[in-house]
All heavy atoms as an XYZ file, in Angstrom:
695
protein
N       0.834     -1.199     -0.002
C      -0.001      0.007      0.003
C       0.882      1.253     -0.011
O       0.483      2.260     -0.613
C      -0.919     -0.032      1.237
C      -1.917      1.078      1.248
S      -3.110      0.757     -0.006
C      -4.340      1.891      0.446
N       1.965      1.251      0.689
C       2.848      2.429      0.726
C       3.775      2.517     -0.447
O       4.344      3.583     -0.742
C       3.663      2.488      2.047
O       4.510      1.364      2.100
C       2.744      2.567      3.221
N       3.990      1.425     -1.157
C       4.925      1.388     -2.293
C       4.546      2.409     -3.377
O       5.399      3.168     -3.835
N       3.293      2.414     -3.835
C       2.933      3.417     -4.855
C       3.095      4.869     -4.371
O       3.490      5.751     -5.127
C       1.461      3.119     -5.165
C       1.271      1.677     -4.776
C       2.207      1.462     -3.630
N       2.807      5.110     -3.130
C       2.957      6.499     -2.606
C       4.425      6.900     -2.561
O       4.782      8.019     -2.930
C       2.355      6.565     -1.189
C       2.346      7.944     -0.542
C       1.529      8.918     -1.409
C       1.753      7.856      0.838
N       5.285      6.003     -2.126
C       6.724      6.297     -2.147
C       7.241      6.487     -3.580
O       7.988      7.422     -3.859
C       7.496      5.188     -1.440
C       7.133      5.189      0.065
C       8.993      5.330     -1.627
C       7.712      4.037      0.832
N       6.769      5.620     -4.503
C       7.208      5.757     -5.890
C       6.734      7.086     -6.469
O       7.490      7.763     -7.187
C       6.599      4.588     -6.728
O       7.062      3.364     -6.149
C       7.025      4.645     -8.167
N       5.481      7.486     -6.181
C       4.965      8.762     -6.664
C       5.774      9.936     -6.137
O       6.107     10.829     -6.871
C       3.505      8.879     -6.274
C       2.785     10.151     -6.726
C       2.624     10.111     -8.228
C       1.443     10.242     -6.070
N       6.138      9.871     -4.871
C       6.908     10.949     -4.269
C       8.286     11.037     -4.868
O       8.775     12.149     -5.204
C       7.056     10.721     -2.766
O       5.834     10.706     -2.160
N       8.957      9.906     -5.044
C      10.322      9.921     -5.583
C      10.321     10.337     -7.059
O      11.111     11.165     -7.455
C      10.988      8.514     -5.415
C      12.281      8.420     -6.171
C      11.193      8.220     -3.943
N       9.415      9.796     -7.856
C       9.429     10.146     -9.264
C       9.010     11.620     -9.463
O       9.509     12.272    -10.399
C       8.503      9.211    -10.103
O       7.175      9.245     -9.518
C       9.029      7.815    -10.108
N       8.100     12.114     -8.635
C       7.745     13.545     -8.723
C       8.919     14.452     -8.485
O       9.136     15.441     -9.184
N       9.702     14.093     -7.437
C      10.918     14.896     -7.129
C      11.926     14.821     -8.261
O      12.519     15.818     -8.674
C      11.532     14.413     -5.806
C      12.819     15.124     -5.485
C      12.815     16.388     -5.001
C      14.038     14.485     -5.662
C      13.994     17.050     -4.716
C      15.223     15.124     -5.375
C      15.206     16.417     -4.876
N      12.141     13.631     -8.797
C      13.109     13.472     -9.923
C      12.691     14.247    -11.127
O      13.521     14.923    -11.759
C      13.316     11.960    -10.237
C      14.106     11.767    -11.526
C      13.952     11.229     -9.096
N      11.415     14.197    -11.499
C      10.936     14.961    -12.658
C      11.094     16.451    -12.442
O      11.424     17.227    -13.368
C       9.498     14.601    -13.003
C       9.357     13.166    -13.524
S       7.758     12.689    -14.135
C       6.581     13.495    -13.096
N      10.770     16.951    -11.232
C      10.933     18.360    -10.946
C      12.395     18.767    -11.054
O      12.705     19.816    -11.642
C      10.434     18.648     -9.514
C      10.768     20.058     -9.044
C      10.212     21.206     -9.428
C      11.765     20.382     -8.054
N      10.786     22.266     -8.779
C      11.765     21.770     -7.958
C      12.649     19.637     -7.305
C      12.599     22.434     -7.094
C      13.518     20.300     -6.477
C      13.476     21.718     -6.354
N      13.341     17.973    -10.532
C      14.760     18.303    -10.624
C      15.215     18.362    -12.051
O      16.086     19.150    -12.407
C      15.585     17.253     -9.855
C      15.472     17.302     -8.370
C      16.155     18.508     -7.782
N      17.551     18.440     -8.054
C      18.410     19.392     -7.764
N      17.980     20.501     -7.184
N      19.688     19.315     -8.035
N      14.704     17.522    -12.931
C      15.108     17.509    -14.327
C      14.658     18.734    -15.083
O      15.312     19.172    -16.017
C      14.586     16.275    -15.012
C      15.329     15.008    -14.603
C      14.799     13.829    -15.368
N      15.520     12.635    -14.960
C      15.184     11.417    -15.314
N      14.132     11.222    -16.095
N      15.875     10.360    -14.912
N      13.476     19.282    -14.758
C      12.954     20.391    -15.542
C      13.197     21.767    -14.958
O      12.972     22.763    -15.633
C      11.460     20.203    -15.804
C      10.640     20.380    -14.573
C       9.152     20.465    -14.907
N       8.358     20.636    -13.724
C       8.197     21.757    -13.074
N       8.782     22.856    -13.471
N       7.489     21.807    -11.948
N      13.621     21.866    -13.718
C      13.734     23.176    -13.092
C      14.974     23.910    -13.646
O      15.963     23.266    -13.994
C      13.811     23.064    -11.571
C      15.176     22.716    -10.997
C      15.080     22.750     -9.467
C      16.430     22.836     -8.869
N      17.072     24.086     -8.970
N      14.902     25.231    -13.771
C      16.058     26.028    -14.218
C      17.211     25.961    -13.179
O      16.965     25.836    -12.016
C      15.528     27.461    -14.285
C      14.038     27.358    -14.207
C      13.745     26.063    -13.526
N      18.395     26.026    -13.685
C      19.572     25.987    -12.840
C      19.610     27.164    -11.891
O      19.488     28.317    -12.314
C      20.844     25.944    -13.711
C      22.099     25.777    -12.953
C      22.229     24.379    -12.296
O      21.626     23.441    -12.781
N      22.999     24.292    -11.260
N      19.785     26.934    -10.608
C      19.948     27.972     -9.648
C      18.631     28.662     -9.212
O      18.658     29.695     -8.524
N      17.496     28.133     -9.647
C      16.197     28.696     -9.273
C      15.281     27.607     -8.799
O      15.504     26.415     -9.026
C      15.589     29.410    -10.478
C      16.349     30.624    -10.937
C      15.632     31.261    -12.101
O      14.767     30.688    -12.733
N      16.062     32.431    -12.477
N      14.196     28.013     -8.149
C      13.202     27.071     -7.671
C      12.397     26.398     -8.796
O      12.108     25.216     -8.754
C      12.227     27.747     -6.705
C      11.134     26.929     -6.103
C      11.761     25.796     -5.253
C      10.229     27.752     -5.259
N      12.125     27.142     -9.842
C      11.338     26.609    -10.930
C       9.869     26.686    -10.725
O       9.103     25.948    -11.348
N       9.418     27.573     -9.875
C       7.971     27.769     -9.628
C       7.377     28.585    -10.753
O       8.074     29.322    -11.434
C       7.793     28.484     -8.273
N       6.069     28.450    -10.994
C       5.449     29.246    -12.067
C       5.496     30.738    -11.717
O       5.571     31.105    -10.538
C       4.002     28.755    -12.083
C       3.799     27.815    -10.956
C       5.167     27.532    -10.375
N       5.422     31.604    -12.692
C       5.509     33.024    -12.454
C       4.232     33.482    -11.725
O       3.200     32.848    -11.733
C       5.571     33.649    -13.838
C       5.031     32.620    -14.747
C       5.336     31.309    -14.144
N       4.350     34.652    -11.059
C       3.226     35.242    -10.371
C       2.144     35.649    -11.357
O       2.464     36.114    -12.459
C       3.696     36.536     -9.590
C       2.566     37.200     -8.904
C       4.791     36.115     -8.618
N       0.891     35.436    -11.003
C      -0.230     35.746    -11.859
C      -0.304     37.259    -12.117
O      -0.114     38.039    -11.195
C      -1.518     35.252    -11.249
N      -0.510     37.617    -13.348
C      -0.574     39.041    -13.726
C      -2.045     39.493    -13.936
O      -2.281     40.672    -13.944
C       0.216     39.347    -14.962
O      -0.248     38.481    -16.006
C       1.694     39.094    -14.726
N      -2.969     38.541    -14.080
C      -4.351     38.885    -14.270
C      -5.037     39.174    -12.932
O      -5.149     38.320    -12.098
C      -5.077     37.706    -14.951
O      -6.456     37.930    -15.014
N      -5.511     40.432    -12.744
C      -6.078     40.790    -11.454
C      -7.406     39.992    -11.167
O      -7.676     39.685    -10.016
C      -6.436     42.265    -11.575
C      -5.899     42.730    -12.867
C      -5.411     41.541    -13.663
N      -8.152     39.633    -12.185
C      -9.382     38.894    -11.941
C      -9.104     37.467    -11.436
O      -9.759     36.991    -10.501
C     -10.249     38.826    -13.223
O      -9.474     38.289    -14.276
C     -10.750     40.193    -13.619
N      -8.114     36.813    -12.012
C      -7.738     35.468    -11.569
C      -7.169     35.550    -10.127
O      -7.458     34.733     -9.290
C      -6.707     34.836    -12.468
C      -7.305     34.422    -13.770
C      -6.240     33.733    -14.636
C      -6.792     33.358    -15.984
N      -5.781     32.742    -16.864
N      -6.356     36.556     -9.875
C      -5.771     36.749     -8.554
C      -6.829     36.990     -7.499
O      -6.760     36.426     -6.395
C      -4.736     37.898     -8.608
C      -3.795     38.020     -7.423
C      -2.983     36.734     -7.270
C      -2.844     39.203     -7.665
N      -7.825     37.806     -7.837
C      -8.924     38.066     -6.909
C      -9.744     36.802     -6.636
O     -10.156     36.534     -5.510
C      -9.832     39.184     -7.445
C      -9.224     40.558     -7.338
C     -10.183     41.582     -7.871
C      -9.526     42.967     -7.920
N     -10.376     43.993     -8.490
N      -9.953     36.004     -7.677
C     -10.691     34.763     -7.481
C      -9.980     33.765     -6.590
O     -10.601     33.163     -5.720
N      -8.682     33.635     -6.808
C      -7.918     32.727     -5.974
C      -7.858     33.237     -4.538
O      -7.996     32.480     -3.594
C      -6.432     32.572     -6.547
C      -5.569     31.809     -5.571
C      -6.512     31.821     -7.877
N      -7.663     34.541     -4.363
C      -7.615     35.107     -3.014
C      -8.969     34.920     -2.314
O      -8.977     34.572     -1.097
C      -7.281     36.605     -3.064
N     -10.060     35.089     -3.013
C     -11.368     34.879     -2.405
C     -11.547     33.434     -1.958
O     -12.069     33.178     -0.869
C     -12.486     35.297     -3.406
O     -12.286     36.641     -3.798
C     -13.860     35.107     -2.822
N     -11.146     32.530     -2.814
C     -11.247     31.085     -2.515
C     -10.413     30.751     -1.294
O     -10.874     30.048     -0.388
C     -10.847     30.263     -3.675
C     -10.894     28.751     -3.491
C     -12.318     28.297     -3.281
C     -10.282     28.060     -4.686
N      -9.179     31.260     -1.237
C      -8.293     30.992     -0.089
C      -8.891     31.564      1.208
O      -8.895     30.898      2.242
C      -6.883     31.548     -0.355
C      -6.033     31.523      0.905
C      -6.213     30.739     -1.442
N      -9.418     32.795      1.145
C      -9.969     33.410      2.339
C     -11.245     32.640      2.813
O     -11.450     32.478      4.019
C     -10.289     34.859      2.126
C      -9.063     35.719      2.136
C      -8.768     36.571      1.102
C      -8.181     35.685      3.227
C      -7.604     37.356      1.125
C      -7.047     36.466      3.260
C      -6.760     37.302      2.169
N     -12.076     32.183      1.877
C     -13.265     31.405      2.268
C     -12.868     30.104      2.919
O     -13.417     29.701      3.924
C     -14.121     31.131      1.029
C     -14.958     32.318      0.550
C     -15.673     31.978     -0.770
C     -15.987     32.678      1.590
N     -11.881     29.406      2.332
C     -11.403     28.140      2.908
C     -10.823     28.425      4.281
O     -10.994     27.629      5.231
C     -10.432     27.480      1.991
C     -10.974     26.797      0.759
C      -9.867     26.326     -0.152
C     -11.894     25.670      1.130
N     -10.031     29.488      4.450
C      -9.374     29.812      5.725
C     -10.435     30.161      6.769
O     -10.254     29.850      7.961
C      -8.395     30.958      5.548
N     -11.573     30.723      6.375
C     -12.635     31.052      7.322
C     -13.259     29.773      7.870
O     -13.684     29.744      9.027
C     -13.698     31.914      6.615
N     -13.374     28.735      7.041
C     -13.970     27.491      7.490
C     -12.988     26.517      8.101
O     -13.332     25.557      8.767
C     -14.705     26.814      6.316
C     -15.918     27.536      5.906
C     -15.995     28.200      4.691
C     -17.033     27.617      6.763
C     -17.120     28.883      4.300
C     -18.162     28.335      6.370
C     -18.215     28.962      5.147
N     -11.688     26.709      7.818
C     -10.660     25.793      8.321
C      -9.634     26.634      9.115
O      -8.667     27.172      8.552
C      -9.954     25.096      7.146
C     -10.907     24.293      6.254
C     -10.168     23.892      4.958
C     -11.434     23.082      6.954
N      -9.785     26.739     10.422
C      -8.923     27.590     11.224
C      -7.445     27.190     11.199
O      -6.571     28.059     11.220
C      -9.462     27.472     12.625
C     -10.723     26.713     12.540
C     -10.845     26.149     11.207
N      -7.135     25.919     11.070
C      -5.742     25.510     10.983
C      -5.113     25.957      9.655
O      -3.947     26.290      9.604
C      -5.598     23.995     11.111
C      -5.735     23.484     12.555
C      -5.662     21.943     12.581
C      -4.706     24.068     13.463
N      -5.912     26.005      8.594
C      -5.434     26.546      7.316
C      -5.087     28.014      7.503
O      -4.053     28.486      7.036
C      -6.461     26.342      6.226
C      -6.116     27.007      4.890
C      -4.857     26.377      4.273
C      -7.275     26.927      3.938
N      -5.990     28.753      8.168
C      -5.760     30.182      8.412
C      -4.467     30.381      9.224
O      -3.701     31.290      8.925
C      -6.960     30.785      9.119
N      -4.270     29.554     10.259
C      -3.095     29.705     11.117
C      -1.810     29.388     10.297
O      -0.829     30.090     10.422
C      -3.222     28.768     12.301
N      -1.882     28.359      9.487
C      -0.675     28.014      8.687
C      -0.369     29.054      7.610
O       0.757     29.382      7.325
C      -0.787     26.632      8.085
O      -1.857     26.592      7.168
N      -1.442     29.596      7.018
C      -1.215     30.704      6.036
C      -0.620     31.933      6.683
O       0.309     32.543      6.113
C      -2.547     31.065      5.332
C      -3.139     30.061      4.357
C      -4.486     30.473      3.918
C      -2.205     29.891      3.160
N      -1.109     32.275      7.858
C      -0.547     33.407      8.599
C       0.905     33.150      8.991
O       1.754     34.040      8.838
C      -1.370     33.687      9.832
C      -0.944     34.876     10.696
C      -1.016     36.173      9.891
C      -1.783     34.964     11.942
N       1.215     31.958      9.443
C       2.591     31.618      9.814
C       3.512     31.705      8.581
O       4.628     32.241      8.662
C       2.654     30.236     10.421
N       3.085     31.151      7.461
C       3.916     31.187      6.254
C       4.104     32.618      5.777
O       5.163     32.981      5.285
C       3.352     30.332      5.137
C       3.473     28.826      5.446
S       5.172     28.327      5.811
C       6.012     28.809      4.340
N       3.048     33.424      5.845
C       3.148     34.834      5.432
C       4.170     35.551      6.284
O       4.989     36.326      5.798
C       1.773     35.491      5.509
C       1.806     36.927      5.101
C       1.869     37.424      3.865
C       1.813     38.038      5.992
N       1.898     38.819      3.887
C       1.836     39.224      5.204
C       1.743     38.178      7.378
C       1.837     40.477      5.744
C       1.737     39.448      7.912
C       1.766     40.584      7.105
N       4.114     35.302      7.600
C       5.080     35.961      8.495
C       6.514     35.524      8.233
O       7.414     36.329      8.207
C       4.707     35.674      9.981
C       3.482     36.386     10.476
C       3.115     35.857     11.871
C       3.694     37.896     10.541
N       6.707     34.226      8.003
C       8.035     33.722      7.694
C       8.538     34.336      6.406
O       9.693     34.775      6.271
C       8.036     32.171      7.629
C       9.331     31.650      6.968
C       7.865     31.575      9.005
N       7.666     34.392      5.378
C       8.044     34.899      4.087
C       8.463     36.376      4.145
O       9.520     36.751      3.596
C       6.905     34.744      3.114
C       7.216     35.161      1.695
C       6.030     34.926      0.765
O       5.430     33.822      0.879
O       5.764     35.803     -0.065
N       7.678     37.171      4.803
C       7.942     38.629      4.806
C       8.882     39.065      5.924
O       9.560     40.091      5.758
C       6.643     39.402      4.874
C       5.902     39.396      3.569
C       4.797     38.614      3.394
C       6.379     40.099      2.462
C       4.150     38.547      2.189
C       5.719     40.074      1.238
C       4.603     39.298      1.117
N       8.984     38.371      7.019
C       9.878     38.819      8.091
C      11.261     38.162      8.046
O      12.200     38.745      8.502
C       9.245     38.530      9.444
C       7.931     39.275      9.710
C       7.407     38.865     11.092
C       8.148     40.766      9.666
N      11.348     36.966      7.458
C      12.633     36.276      7.456
C      13.191     36.098      6.073
O      14.293     36.532      5.761
C      12.454     34.913      8.201
C      12.045     35.131      9.657
C      13.778     34.115      8.118
C      11.684     33.871     10.370
N      12.440     35.426      5.190
C      12.964     35.062      3.881
C      13.301     36.274      3.033
O      14.313     36.311      2.329
C      12.028     34.112      3.172
C      11.963     32.774      3.934
C      12.469     33.880      1.718
C      10.976     31.773      3.353
N      12.489     37.315      3.074
C      12.744     38.499      2.269
C      14.036     39.207      2.642
O      14.613     39.963      1.842
C      11.549     39.483      2.334
O      11.452     39.988      3.635
N      14.521     38.986      3.834
C      15.807     39.599      4.288
C      17.009     38.745      3.928
O      18.134     39.185      4.138
C      15.738     39.838      5.796
C      14.817     41.008      6.135
C      14.633     41.197      7.617
N      13.915     42.349      8.020
C      12.620     42.541      7.834
N      11.911     41.610      7.258
N      12.034     43.633      8.241
N      16.796     37.540      3.484
C      17.872     36.619      3.081
C      17.937     36.681      1.550
O      17.216     35.973      0.865
C      17.611     35.233      3.580
C      17.438     35.156      5.093
S      16.777     33.630      5.669
C      18.137     32.521      5.445
N      18.808     37.504      1.018
C      18.814     37.810     -0.433
C      18.974     36.546     -1.286
O      18.264     36.414     -2.299
C      19.927     38.802     -0.740
N      19.881     35.683     -0.924
C      20.105     34.484     -1.774
C      18.874     33.559     -1.779
O      18.482     33.066     -2.841
C      21.318     33.709     -1.289
C      22.624     34.441     -1.545
O      22.698     35.295     -2.438
N      23.670     34.126     -0.760
N      18.272     33.373     -0.634
C      17.091     32.499     -0.534
C      15.928     33.165     -1.266
O      15.212     32.502     -2.025
C      16.753     32.241      0.925
C      15.433     31.450      1.016
C      17.871     31.493      1.631
N      15.726     34.464     -1.076
C      14.652     35.195     -1.745
C      14.825     35.121     -3.253
O      13.833     34.931     -3.974
C      14.589     36.650     -1.261
N      16.035     35.299     -3.756
C      16.254     35.223     -5.191
C      15.970     33.847     -5.699
O      15.378     33.697     -6.778
C      17.716     35.621     -5.491
C      17.992     35.873     -6.932
C      19.384     36.402     -7.228
N      19.951     37.217     -6.184
C      20.934     36.794     -5.344
N      21.397     35.576     -5.418
N      21.399     37.576     -4.428
N      16.358     32.801     -4.976
C      16.155     31.431     -5.390
C      14.640     31.133     -5.442
O      14.159     30.431     -6.330
C      16.851     30.444     -4.417
C      16.738     29.016     -4.801
C      17.349     28.396     -5.848
C      15.916     28.039     -4.160
N      16.988     27.073     -5.871
C      16.104     26.846     -4.849
C      15.039     28.066     -3.081
C      15.472     25.692     -4.507
C      14.422     26.907     -2.727
C      14.629     25.718     -3.437
N      13.885     31.709     -4.511
C      12.439     31.499     -4.508
C      11.697     32.410     -5.457
O      10.507     32.290     -5.626
C      11.891     31.719     -3.069
C      12.250     30.662     -2.040
C      11.875     31.131     -0.665
C      11.672     29.342     -2.372
N      12.416     33.370     -6.085
C      11.786     34.275     -7.041
C      11.061     35.430     -6.379
O      10.151     36.011     -6.943
N      11.491     35.759     -5.137
C      10.827     36.853     -4.368
C      11.715     38.100     -4.422
O      12.928     37.966     -4.497
C      10.661     36.415     -2.920
C       9.787     35.249     -2.693
S       9.886     34.657     -0.983
C       9.795     36.166     -0.048
N      11.135     39.273     -4.276
C      11.937     40.455     -4.106
C      12.558     40.431     -2.701
O      11.960     39.972     -1.748
C      10.971     41.643     -4.265
C       9.631     41.024     -3.965
C       9.725     39.565     -4.364
N      13.813     40.885     -2.602
C      14.486     40.899     -1.292
C      14.753     42.339     -0.872
O      14.777     43.250     -1.664
C      15.768     40.110     -1.337
O      16.681     40.732     -2.216
N      14.909     42.526      0.439
C      15.203     43.843      1.002
C      16.654     44.265      0.680
O      16.924     45.439      0.477
C      15.013     43.849      2.500
C      13.578     43.708      2.907
O      12.715     43.872      2.026
O      13.290     43.401      4.078
N      17.524     43.296      0.614
C      18.948     43.625      0.364
C      19.242     43.594     -1.119
O      18.710     42.754     -1.877
C      19.823     42.575      1.051
C      19.716     42.583      2.563
C      20.590     41.547      3.160
C      20.462     41.547      4.671
N      21.317     40.524      5.280
N      20.108     44.463     -1.621
C      20.477     44.452     -3.036
C      21.345     43.223     -3.337
O      22.027     42.689     -2.483
C      21.265     45.738     -3.246
C      21.743     46.110     -1.884
C      20.739     45.557     -0.927
N      21.291     42.794     -4.570
C      22.099     41.681     -5.038
C      23.571     42.080     -4.965
O      23.917     43.212     -5.288
C      21.684     41.338     -6.480
C      22.281     40.106     -6.987
N      23.544     40.038     -7.547
C      21.772     38.818     -7.056
C      23.790     38.837     -7.939
N      22.736     38.058     -7.652
N      24.433     41.148     -4.588
C      25.853     41.470     -4.396
C      26.491     41.968     -5.699
O      27.405     42.746     -5.687
C      26.605     40.262     -3.857
O      26.465     39.177     -4.736
N      25.982     41.491     -6.858
C      26.542     41.948     -8.119
C      26.036     43.324     -8.496
O      26.609     44.004     -9.334
C      26.170     40.935     -9.220
C      26.815     39.561     -9.015
C      26.285     38.547     -9.982
O      25.439     38.925    -10.802
O      26.643     37.396     -9.874
N      24.881     43.756     -7.917
C      24.342     45.064     -8.224
C      25.016     46.165     -7.493
O      24.921     47.320     -7.873
C      22.856     45.088     -7.852
C      22.026     44.137     -8.688
O      22.518     43.747     -9.768
O      20.890     43.756     -8.285
N      25.715     45.868     -6.422
C      26.352     46.910     -5.588
C      27.677     47.324     -6.130
O      28.352     46.685     -6.801
C      26.512     46.420     -4.116
C      27.199     47.457     -3.263
C      25.183     46.060     -3.561
């Protein structure tokens, strides 16, 4: 019963590693359509209203992202986020 789950996890990781750009996370770009962004945000807020642990985890991840990761320039760049510190090559 656990064999297929382990196989799925391992092959998913291997396929992601093969297609991701070198030195980057390989996540999809940020949505530029305001209507799609509003729809996703509404769905997330509705789910968070009904699932308090989801709301708590979203709040925790938001705090980690904006208070910690954005100040770590290399990690922020790898995740595709803007960072507070300038890039060492830009200075």
